[in-house]
N, C-alpha and C positions, 0 to 999 in steps of 0.2 A: 753394793756388791754381795751375791749369795754367796756365802760359804761353800767351800768345796767339800763333798761329803766324805767320812773316812771310809778306806776300803772295807769291803766286807769280810768278815770273819768264814772260816769254814762252815761254821754252824749256821750262820746266816745263809750261806750260798744252799746248803742243806734244808734249811727252813723254806727258802725260796723256790727250790726245784720241788719240793714237798708239794707247795701252796699252788704250783702251777700245774702238776699233776692232779690235784683236787678240782683245780679250775676245769681242766679237761673233762673230768668225771662228771661234775655239775653240768656241763653243756651236755655231754651224753644222757643225763638224766633228763634233761630238757627235751632233747630228741625222742627218747624213747616214750615219755608223756606226749608230745605230738603226734607220734606214730600209734599210740594207742596199743602200746605193748602191755603185755601180761602184768598184773599188779604184784605177783610174787618176783618177777625179774627187776622191777622197780622198785621192791622193798629191798632186795639183796642189795643192788646198787647203791641204795641210800644209806644201808646198814654200813658199806665199804667206806663211804663218804665220810661217815661221822665217826667211824675209827681213825682214818687218816686225819681228820681233824683233831680228835683227841691225842694221839701220837703228837702231832705237830704241837699243839699246845703244851704237853708234856716237855718236848726239847724247848720250846721257849721258856717255860717255868723254870728247866734247869738251867740254863743260860742265866735266865735273872737270878736264881739262888747263888749261882757262884760268881755273880757280880759282872757278868758280863752285861747287863743291860741295867746296870745301877744308873741313876740321875746323878750327872755331875761327879761322878767319880766318888759318891759319899758311900758308906758303909751301909750293908744291908743289916736291918735288923731281924729279929725272928718274926716280928708283929708284920713287918713288909712281906717276909714271905706268906705268913698267913694270911693277910690281905690278897695276895697275888693269887694263891689257892683258891680261896673263895671266889674271886672272880673267874678263875678256870672252871671252876666244879659248879657255879652259880647257875 
C-alpha cells in the first residue's frame, strides 16, 4: 500500500505555483520560436524565466536550510547547506 503524502506547506504551494507559472512561460517561449519571433523578445522572456527559476531555487534552499526539507528529520549541518548551495549555483 502506498503511503499518503503529507499535506503541502504554504512554501511548497508557493513553489508549485511558481513552477507552474514558469512552465507556462517556457511553453510561451516555445511558441515564440515556432512563430519566428524577434530574437530580442525571445531573449527577454528567456531572461525572465532564468530569474524566476533562480528565485524559486532560492526559496527551496531557504526551506532546506531552515530544516523544512531535511531527510528523515535529521539536523542539517553547515556542510549540508554548502553542498546544497553548490548544487543550486553549480
